[in-house]
C-alpha positions in Angstrom: 3.8 40.3 12.8 4.1 36.5 14.0 7.5 35.3 15.8 8.1 31.7 15.0 11.1 29.4 16.4 11.9 28.1 13.0 11.8 28.5 9.2 9.5 25.4 8.7 7.0 26.5 11.2 6.9 30.2 9.7 6.3 28.8 6.4 3.5 26.8 7.5 1.9 29.4 9.4 2.2 32.1 6.3 0.4 29.5 4.2 -2.4 28.9 7.0 -2.8 32.5 7.4 -3.1 33.3 3.4 -5.9 30.4 3.5 -7.7 31.7 6.5 -7.9 35.6 6.0 -8.7 37.6 2.9 -5.0 39.5 2.3 -4.5 41.8 -0.3 -0.5 40.7 -0.5 0.9 37.2 0.9 2.7 37.3 4.2 6.3 37.6 3.9 8.6 35.1 6.0 11.6 36.9 7.3 14.9 35.5 9.4 15.6 37.8 12.6 19.0 36.8 13.9 19.0 37.2 17.6 21.3 40.2 19.1 25.2 39.2 18.7 24.2 35.7 17.1 25.6 34.8 13.9 24.4 31.2 13.9 21.2 30.4 11.7 20.1 28.1 14.6 19.9 31.2 16.8 17.2 32.9 14.8 13.6 33.7 14.9 11.3 34.0 12.2 8.7 36.6 11.4 5.7 36.5 9.6 5.1 39.8 8.5 1.6 40.5 7.8 0.3 43.7 6.1 -3.7 44.3 7.3 -4.5 47.8 6.2 -8.3 46.8 5.8 -8.2 45.3 9.6 -9.3 41.9 8.3 -7.4 39.9 10.7 -8.2 38.9 14.3 -5.8 39.4 16.9 -6.9 36.3 18.7 -7.2 33.8 15.9 -3.7 35.2 14.8 -2.3 34.6 18.5 -3.9 31.1 18.7 -2.3 30.2 15.3 1.0 31.2 16.4 0.8 29.3 19.8 0.0 26.3 17.9 3.6 26.6 16.4 5.0 27.6 19.6 5.3 31.2 18.6 3.6 34.5 19.4 1.8 37.7 18.0 4.2 40.5 18.1 2.0 43.7 18.5 3.8 46.8 16.7 
């Protein structure tokens, strides 16, 4: 899962992941409100990735997320 600061960044990262890596399913973009916050500005955006075949390289994902001021969240 990649965590991004806004929807535009999350959409761009999801598109880039789909281009770079052979995935069975498209990455999903999900809004996650911060604890106790109702305002849409106070949210993180997640790019959820399913990788049952192990095709994703964690270092490459981390670098991509960091380009958009985000990070890789290991489950």
